[in-house]
C-alpha positions in Angstrom: 33.8 -42.0 -27.6 33.1 -38.6 -26.4 30.7 -38.1 -23.6 27.5 -36.2 -24.6 27.7 -32.7 -23.2 24.6 -30.5 -22.6 25.7 -28.4 -25.6 25.5 -31.6 -27.8 21.9 -32.4 -26.7 19.0 -31.6 -29.0 15.3 -32.3 -29.0 15.5 -33.5 -32.6 18.4 -34.5 -34.8 17.6 -34.8 -38.5 20.0 -37.0 -40.5 20.1 -35.8 -44.1 19.7 -32.4 -45.6 17.7 -33.2 -48.7 14.0 -32.5 -49.5 12.4 -34.5 -46.7 15.1 -33.7 -44.2 14.9 -29.9 -44.7 11.1 -30.1 -44.5 11.3 -32.2 -41.3 13.9 -30.0 -39.6 12.0 -26.8 -40.5 8.7 -28.2 -39.2 10.2 -29.4 -35.9 11.9 -26.0 -35.4 8.5 -24.3 -36.1 7.1 -26.2 -33.2 9.8 -24.7 -30.9 12.1 -27.7 -30.8 15.9 -27.4 -30.6 16.9 -29.0 -33.9 20.2 -30.1 -35.4 20.4 -31.0 -39.1 23.4 -33.1 -40.0 24.4 -33.5 -43.7 27.4 -35.4 -44.9 27.8 -33.3 -48.1 29.4 -29.9 -47.9 26.0 -28.4 -48.9 22.4 -29.1 -48.3 20.0 -30.1 -51.0 22.5 -31.4 -53.5 20.1 -33.8 -55.3 17.2 -31.3 -55.0 19.1 -28.7 -56.9 19.4 -31.0 -60.0 16.0 -32.6 -59.8 13.9 -32.4 -63.0 16.9 -31.3 -65.0 17.2 -28.3 -62.7 13.5 -27.3 -63.2 12.2 -29.3 -60.2 8.9 -31.1 -60.7 7.8 -30.3 -57.2 4.6 -32.3 -57.0 1.8 -33.8 -59.1 -1.3 -31.4 -59.2 -3.6 -34.4 -58.6 -6.0 -33.0 -55.9 -8.2 -36.1 -55.8 -6.6 -38.0 -52.9 -7.9 -41.4 -54.1 -6.4 -40.9 -57.6 -3.1 -39.6 -56.1 -2.6 -42.4 -53.6 -3.4 -45.0 -56.3 -0.2 -44.0 -58.0 1.8 -45.3 -55.0 0.7 -48.9 -55.6 0.8 -51.3 -52.7 1.8 -48.5 -50.3 -1.6 -46.8 -50.8 -3.3 -48.2 -47.6 -0.4 -46.9 -45.5 -0.5 -43.4 -46.9 -4.0 -42.1 -46.2 -3.1 -40.7 -42.8 0.1 -38.8 -43.7 -1.4 -37.4 -46.9 -4.4 -36.2 -45.0 -2.0 -34.3 -42.7 0.1 -32.8 -45.6 -1.1 -33.4 -49.1 -0.8 -31.7 -52.5 -2.8 -28.6 -51.5 -0.6 -28.2 -48.5 2.5 -28.3 -50.8 1.1 -25.5 -53.0 0.2 -23.4 -49.9 3.6 -24.1 -48.3 5.7 -22.9 -51.2 3.4 -20.1 -52.2 3.6 -18.8 -48.6 7.4 -18.8 -49.0 7.2 -16.6 -52.0 7.4 -19.4 -54.6 4.3 -19.7 -56.7 3.8 -23.0 -58.6 2.5 -23.6 -62.2 0.9 -26.7 -63.6 2.1 -28.1 -66.9 1.4 -31.2 -69.0 0.2 -34.3 -67.2 -0.5 -32.4 -64.0 3.2 -31.8 -63.3 3.7 -28.8 -61.0 6.9 -26.7 -61.1 8.0 -23.5 -59.4 6.9 -20.6 -61.7 10.6 -19.7 -62.2 11.3 -23.4 -63.3 14.4 -23.3 -61.1 15.1 -26.1 -58.6 17.5 -23.7 -56.8 14.5 -21.5 -55.9 12.8 -24.5 -54.2 16.0 -25.0 -52.2 16.2 -21.4 -51.3 12.6 -21.4 -50.0 13.5 -24.3 -47.8 16.7 -22.7 -46.7 14.7 -19.6 -45.5 12.4 -22.0 -43.7 15.3 -23.4 -41.8 16.8 -20.0 -41.0 13.5 -18.6 -39.8 13.1 -21.5 -37.4 16.7 -21.3 -36.0 17.8 -24.8 -37.2 21.4 -25.6 -36.3 23.1 -27.0 -39.4 26.3 -29.0 -39.6 27.6 -30.1 -43.1 30.4 -32.5 -43.7 28.9 -34.6 -40.9 28.6 -38.3 -41.8 26.4 -40.2 -39.4 27.5 -43.7 -39.0 25.3 -45.0 -36.2 22.0 -44.2 -34.5 22.5 -44.7 -30.7 19.8 -46.4 -28.7 19.1 -47.4 -25.1 16.4 -49.9 -24.3 15.1 -49.8 -27.9 14.7 -46.0 -27.7 16.8 -43.4 -29.5 19.4 -41.7 -27.4 21.5 -39.9 -30.1 23.7 -40.3 -33.1 27.4 -40.8 -33.9 28.7 -38.4 -36.5 32.4 -38.1 -37.5 33.3 -40.0 -34.3 31.4 -37.6 -32.1 28.3 -38.3 -30.1 25.2 -36.1 -30.2 22.4 -36.7 -27.8 18.7 -36.2 -28.5 15.2 -37.1 -27.7 14.3 -38.0 -31.3 16.0 -38.8 -34.6 14.5 -38.2 -38.0 16.3 -40.4 -40.6 16.1 -38.6 -43.9 19.3 -39.7 -45.6 17.8 -40.7 -49.0 17.9 -43.9 -51.0 20.5 -44.9 -53.6 19.6 -43.0 -56.8 22.3 -40.5 -58.0 25.0 -41.7 -55.5 27.2 -38.7 -56.6 24.8 -36.5 -54.6 25.4 -38.5 -51.4 22.6 -41.1 -51.7 24.7 -44.1 -51.1 22.4 -46.2 -48.9 23.8 -45.2 -45.5 20.3 -45.0 -44.0 19.5 -48.6 -45.1 22.5 -49.9 -43.2 21.5 -48.0 -40.1 17.9 -49.3 -40.3 19.1 -52.9 -40.7 21.4 -52.5 -37.6 18.3 -51.5 -35.6 16.5 -54.7 -36.7 14.4 -53.3 -39.6 13.6 -55.3 -42.7 15.0 -53.4 -45.7 14.1 -54.3 -49.3 17.2 -54.1 -51.5 16.9 -51.2 -54.0 16.8 -51.9 -57.7 16.5 -49.2 -60.4 12.8 -48.8 -61.2 12.5 -45.3 -62.9 15.5 -45.1 -65.2 16.2 -44.3 -68.9 16.5 -47.1 -71.4 19.5 -48.0 -73.5 19.0 -48.8 -77.2 21.3 -50.1 -80.0 20.1 -47.9 -82.8 22.4 -45.2 -84.1 19.6 -42.9 -85.2 18.3 -42.5 -81.6 21.8 -41.5 -80.3 22.2 -39.0 -83.2 19.1 -37.2 -81.8 20.6 -36.7 -78.3 19.1 -33.7 -76.7 15.9 -33.6 -78.9 12.6 -34.1 -77.1 9.1 -35.0 -78.4 6.7 -33.1 -76.1 3.8 -35.4 -76.8 4.4 -38.9 -78.3 3.2 -42.4 -77.9 5.7 -45.2 -77.3 4.7 -48.9 -77.6 6.7 -51.8 -76.3 6.8 -55.2 -78.1 8.1 -58.5 -76.7 9.3 -60.8 -79.5 7.1 -58.9 -81.9 3.9 -58.9 -79.7 2.7 -55.6 -78.4 2.6 -55.5 -74.6 1.7 -51.9 -73.6 1.9 -48.3 -74.6 2.3 -44.9 -72.9 1.9 -41.3 -74.1 3.9 -38.3 -72.9 7.2 -36.6 -73.4 10.1 -38.6 -74.8 13.7 -37.5 -74.7 16.5 -38.8 -77.0 19.9 -39.2 -75.3 23.4 -40.3 -76.2 22.6 -43.7 -74.7 19.0 -44.2 -75.7 15.6 -43.0 -74.5 14.4 -41.0 -71.5 11.6 -38.6 -70.6 8.6 -39.1 -68.3 6.7 -41.8 -70.2 9.9 -43.8 -70.8 11.0 -43.6 -67.2 7.6 -44.7 -66.1 7.8 -47.7 -68.4 11.2 -48.9 -67.2 10.2 -51.3 -64.5 7.9 -53.2 -66.9 10.4 -53.1 -69.7 13.0 -54.5 -67.3 10.8 -57.5 -66.7 10.2 -58.0 -70.5 14.0 -58.0 -71.2 14.2 -61.2 -69.2 11.8 -62.9 -71.6 13.1 -62.0 -75.0 13.8 -59.2 -77.5 12.2 -55.9 -76.7 11.5 -53.3 -79.3 10.0 -49.8 -79.0 7.9 -48.0 -81.6 7.6 -44.2 -81.2 4.6 -42.3 -82.7 5.3 -38.6 -82.7 1.8 -37.9 -84.0 -0.4 -39.8 -81.4 -3.5 -37.8 -82.3 -3.2 -38.0 -86.1 -4.0 -41.1 -88.2 -1.4 -42.3 -90.7 -4.0 -41.5 -93.5 -4.2 -37.9 -92.3 -0.5 -37.7 -92.1 -0.2 -39.1 -95.6 -2.5 -36.3 -96.9 -0.3 -33.7 -95.1 2.8 -35.2 -96.7 1.1 -35.1 -100.2 0.1 -31.5 -99.6 3.6 -30.5 -98.6 5.0 -32.2 -101.7 2.5 -30.5 -104.0 3.2 -27.1 -102.5 6.9 -27.5 -102.7 7.5 -29.7 -105.8 11.1 -28.6 -106.5 12.3 -28.9 -102.9 14.0 -32.0 -101.6 11.8 -34.4 -99.6 13.4 -33.3 -96.2 13.0 -29.6 -97.0 9.4 -29.9 -98.1 8.6 -31.8 -94.9 10.3 -29.5 -92.4 7.0 -28.3 -91.0 5.8 -31.8 -90.6 8.8 -33.7 -89.4 9.3 -33.9 -85.6 12.1 -31.6 -84.4 15.6 -32.8 -85.3 14.5 -35.9 -87.3 15.4 -34.4 -90.6 19.1 -35.3 -89.8 18.3 -39.0 -89.5 15.6 -39.2 -92.2 17.5 -41.7 -94.3 17.8 -44.1 -91.3 14.1 -44.0 -90.6 12.5 -44.5 -94.1 13.7 -47.4 -96.1 14.4 -46.7 -99.7 14.0 -42.9 -99.4 17.1 -40.7 -98.6 15.3 -37.4 -98.2 17.4 -35.8 -100.9 15.0 -36.7 -103.7 12.9 -33.9 -105.3 9.4 -33.9 -103.9 7.8 -34.2 -107.4 9.7 -37.5 -108.0 8.3 -39.3 -105.0 5.8 -42.2 -105.8 2.7 -42.9 -103.9 4.3 -46.1 -102.6 7.2 -44.0 -101.2 4.8 -41.5 -99.7 2.9 -44.2 -97.9 6.2 -45.6 -96.7 7.2 -42.2 -95.3 3.9 -41.8 -93.5 4.0 -45.3 -92.0 7.7 -44.9 -90.9 7.1 -41.5 -89.2 4.2 -43.0 -87.3 6.4 -45.9 -86.3 10.0 -45.0 -85.4 11.4 -48.2 -84.2 14.3 -49.0 -81.8 15.7 -52.1 -80.1 15.9 -51.8 -76.3 19.1 -53.4 -74.9 18.7 -52.6 -71.2 18.0 -50.2 -68.3 20.5 -47.6 -67.0 21.8 -48.2 -63.5 21.4 -46.6 -60.1 23.6 -43.7 -61.2 20.9 -42.6 -63.7 17.9 -43.6 -61.7 15.3 -40.8 -61.1 14.0 -42.8 -58.2 14.5 -46.4 -57.0 12.3 -48.8 -55.0 13.6 -50.5 -51.9 13.7 -49.4 -48.3 12.1 -50.2 -45.0 8.9 -52.3 -44.9 6.0 -50.0 -44.2 4.5 -52.6 -41.8 7.4 -51.6 -39.5 6.5 -47.8 -39.6 3.6 -46.1 -37.9 2.7 -43.9 -40.9 0.4 -41.7 -38.8 3.6 -40.2 -37.3 6.4 -41.8 -39.5 7.8 -43.4 -36.2 9.5 -46.7 -36.2 7.6 -49.5 -34.5 10.9 -51.2 -33.5 12.8 -48.2 -32.1 11.0 -45.5 -30.1 11.5 -41.9 -31.2 13.1 -42.9 -34.5 11.3 -41.4 -37.5 11.9 -42.4 -41.1 11.1 -40.4 -44.3 11.3 -40.1 -48.1 13.3 -42.5 -50.2 14.1 -44.7 -47.1 10.6 -46.1 -47.3 9.8 -49.0 -49.6 7.3 -47.2 -51.8 7.1 -47.6 -55.6 5.9 -44.6 -57.4 6.1 -43.1 -60.9 7.9 -40.0 -62.0 6.0 -36.8 -62.3 6.3 -35.2 -58.9 5.2 -38.2 -56.8 8.7 -38.7 -55.2 9.1 -35.1 -54.0 5.5 -35.0 -52.7 6.3 -38.1 -50.7 9.3 -36.2 -49.3 7.2 -33.1 -48.4 4.5 -35.3 -46.8 6.7 -37.7 -44.8 9.1 -34.9 -43.8 6.4 -32.7 -42.5 4.6 -35.5 -40.6 7.9 -36.6 -39.0 8.8 -33.1 -38.1 5.4 -32.6 -36.7 5.6 -35.6 -34.3 9.3 -35.9 -33.4 
């Protein structure tokens, strides 16, 4: 191994150039520290640039700290201190001060006003540049070096770099094509940390029904989805639903995945989608009758175009038993009309499974929080090692909670390393 020269010695080395790593490096540099950011990809922020379908759900605009932290489940007691240091309001202020105003959309999801994840990355890139962060890409860290249970440096591409502190921000295992392949978990285990094996927890669902796949790319901005186990209703969620070539996605589906995964072990799981959650079937039936009376000589599908959810006209015959949609409106019986209303309020599909880590928005797993001093994000087992973001065993829903965790833990680590 190479001896560590003076030129290779830094105050802080940050391993991983994603959301939490860029935040941590920028904050440490802002404090006047000599910082080296090591990233194994050829570019920084690879996953950040594609998050939220390229729109980047940057945080949840939940300004009530108690309500916000409750969404992190069992991790809540550990998060009061870091979120008091850098919370949702700080995230808004941080990005707005970097020339990137945020807007709040449905379900308190906050996005950059431009709705471009690339603009979030560029704001962080400017933050790094302003604070003179040394950056090395294509640098795969294979080992954190220690002496007497204290960090002394890292080994990257066979070369040793010395430092006073290491911030490990290498990400979890979702979207491995972006470099999140669990390297950090292995390094933490080598240092004696307990690491929970990751499993997909916020992922799309696969279904067997052809009509769902024929709607690939169509979304329902506000719908209710109910899940049944062996015919018994277990729970429902309301929000955006996205049809895909393999099944169902969108925020309320993703946030149901963990529970659905448990149900799949117990029996047959079906989903019922209601695209009209705020309209009773009786009211919908009256709207259908009115559409038919107004357009008596049009086909059923053409008469209902203003009522049918986007795209569903093409699969109408799959959805309503005994009605093809090609009949003339004035020939539809009351029984058929009721059948149409009930079917449109109850679009059913059979769930066959969960997508894997490659499609996961976020996964659970990571280092046990009991082994981290969350006031500083420093390891309790290895002095001057700080751990951030997806490397922490914290379950959370989609909707900006993962990125907020990155901003918070990255800032706190950068503030203390």
